[in-house]
N, C-alpha and C positions, 0 to 999 in steps of 0.2 A: 363539494369542499366546504368545510365548516369555517368558523371564525367570523361569521357575519357577512360572508360573501357567497354568491352563486358563481359557479364556473362551468361553462359549457363550451364544447368544441364541436363544430359541424361544418362540413364543406370547406375546410381550411380556415375557418373563422373561429377565433376564441372570443367569447363574451364574458367579461368580468363585471359582475353586478354587485354594488354595495347594497347590503340587505339588512339594514337596521332602521327601517322607516320610523319606528317609534322614537328613536334617538336622532332623527333627522339625518340618518346615515353617517353620524360622526364616527371618526376613526379612533378606536381604542387599541391598546397594545395587541389584543387578540386578532383584530381585523388587520392591523399592520402586518403581523406575521403571516396571516393568510394571503394578503396581497403579495407579499414578498414571494411566497410559494407559487402563486399564480404566475407572476412575471417570470420566475425562474423556469416554470414549465413551458411558457410561451417561447422563451429564448431557446430552450434545448430541444423542443419538439419540431422536427423538420416539416411535419404535416400542418403546422400552424403558420399561415402566411400573413394574416392581418388580425389585429385585436381591437375590440371595442370595449370601452369602460363606460358603464352607466350606473343607474341606481333605481331602486324601487320607490314607489310613491310619486307624488307630483310636486310636493312642496319644496323639497330640498334634494339637490344632487348630493351635497354633503355639507354639514355644518362645521367642518374642520376637525380639529383634534379633540377627542374626549380623553383628558388626562386624569380623570378621577381615580383610575386604577394605578396611577404612578407613571413615570416616564423612564424608569431605569430598566436595565436589562437589554435583551436582544432588540426589542421594539425601538428603544431609544437609539441604540447603535445603528439600526437601519435608517433611522430618520435623518442622520447626518447627511445633508446634501440632497435628501430625497423627499422632504416635505411630508413625513409620516406615512410614506407609501413604499419606500424602497425603490422607487423609480427614479432614474436619472442621476442618482448620486454616485459617489465613488465606489460604493459597494456593488451596485448593479446598474447597468444601462440597458434599457429595452432596445433590442436590435430590430424588432419587427415594427412595422407601422402601427401606430396607436391612434384611434379615433375616440374622442371624448364626447359623449352625448349628455349634455348638461340641461336638466329639466327644471331646476329651481335654484335655490340659494347655493352659491359656490363661494364659500367664505373661508378665509385663512388657508389652512393646509389643503382644503378642497380646491381652492383657486390654484394652488401650486400643482396639485394633481392634474387639473385640467391643462395647465401650461406645459406639463410633461408630454402631452399628446402632440401628435403631428398635425392633426385636423381637429378643430373644435366645432361641433354643431350645438346650438343652444335653442331652447324654447324661448318664445317671445316674452316670457315673464321671468327669465333667469337673471338675477343680479350677481355681480362679482365684487368682492370686497377684501380689503386688507385691514382688519380691525385691531391689529396688535397694539398700536399706540393708544387707542382709546380705552382698551380694557387693561392696559398696563402689563401685558405679557409679551415678552420678546425673547426669542430663542436664537438659533443660528442664522435667522433672517434669510433662509433659502428662498422663501416666496418673494422677497424684495429683490434679491439678486436675479431671479428669473424674470420678474415683472419689468425691471429696468432694461432688460435685454429684448423684451418682446413688445413693449409699448413705448410711446413717446415719453421723453424725460419728464416734462411738466405734468402730463396726465398721471404718471405713476407717482410722482412726488406729492401731488395733491391727494391721491388715494391714500398714500402712506401717512402723511402728516395730519390729515383730517379724519381718516377712517371712513370717509364717504364712499359709497358704492357707485358703480356704473351699471347701467342696465344693458340688456342684450343688444339693443339697437346701437348704443354707444360703443359697446365692445366690437360690434361688426364694423362700425364706422372707423374705429381706431386701428383696425386690422388684426385684432386679437381673435375674433371669431370668423370662421369661414362662411357660416350660413345660419340664419335665424328662421325658425319655423314654428308653427303652432305645436303645442305639446303633443297633440294627437298624431302628428307626423314625425315626431322626433326619432323614434326607433326606425321607421321606414327610411328616413333621410340618412341616418348613420349607416344603415345597411347598404344603401345606395353608394355611399362613399367607399365602403369596404369592397363592394363589388367592382367598382371602378379601379381601385388599387390592385385588386386580385386579378384583373384582366391582363396585367402585365406579367412578365417573368418574375416570380417571387424572389429569386436569387439576385436578379438585377435591381429590383426594388430595394431589397435589404442592403445591397452593396452601395446603392445611391444614397440611402439614408446615412449609412456609416460614413461615406466620403464627405457628405455635406456637414454633418454634425461634428465629426472628429476634427475638422479643420476650420470650423466657423470662426474661431477666435484667432486664427493665424493670419499673417500678411498674405496677400494674394500670391506673391511670388513663391512663398513657402508651400502654399496649398497646391499650386500648379506643378511644383517640382517633386511632390510626394507621390510615391507609388502606394496605392491602396490595396492591402491584402485581399479583401473581399472581391474587389474588381479583378485582381489577378487570378483568384480562384475561379471566378465565374468563367474565365476564358476557356477552362478545361471541363466545363460542366455539360451535362446532357442537354440542358435547356439552351445553352449557347449553340449547340449543333442543330437543335430544333428550329431556331429562328430563321436561318437561311433556307432550310428545307420547306418550312411552311410558306415562306415568301415565294419560293420557286414554284410550289404547287398551288399557289393562290388559294390557300385555306387558312383558317384560324389556327394559330399555334396551340399545341397541346402541352401546357407546362406541367412539369412533374416536381419542380423544386429540388431537382437533383443535378 
């Protein structure tokens, strides 16, 4: 796949790699469109169960948005609510589990891309930052809306108002990052998380993600009273029948994603 990303699918795993290391993997409109295409393929392909997003090089996961080519057109339209990635906004929601492997700088739009993931693994030298106010650039503020929902209020406000970064160890302590590892173990650790997620029924995993995120902002009584379409659909799936059969036969379940 062109557009400054690499896209590979193997053993039900999709690997999306930002591949503009000379530009610190910054996201330009062409990469934005390529990412949107990748997320759309992940959503529509039933043989993809889990996705990992990472980047080439060691210095930067992504330096955020590169808007030197302009921000108008389809790329800008996709950015609304999606942080220049097309992920998580009103135009597209990624339905499959997403793991972010963050190996270096995760700044601005890149920080938002990482926050769109369900699991974040970071190298021990990776800083996270929201530099908008210090450089005098402010857009739809998607990164700020996400950050205030994922980190403690005063931590986020300090990051926003001062532009100061937090390191990987702080991010883990604040509950943003699931695991911090040396750079050399980052890919291996991300793959381990993907393996652990894929060991469950993929349809059940996808339905669980949908149920949690689609009702996260609703009162508990509303969430409890809501019937979830993916959960209802799972009840009639092949994998749902496989579950009791595997238990009765005392063997590992053989999931098909059907």
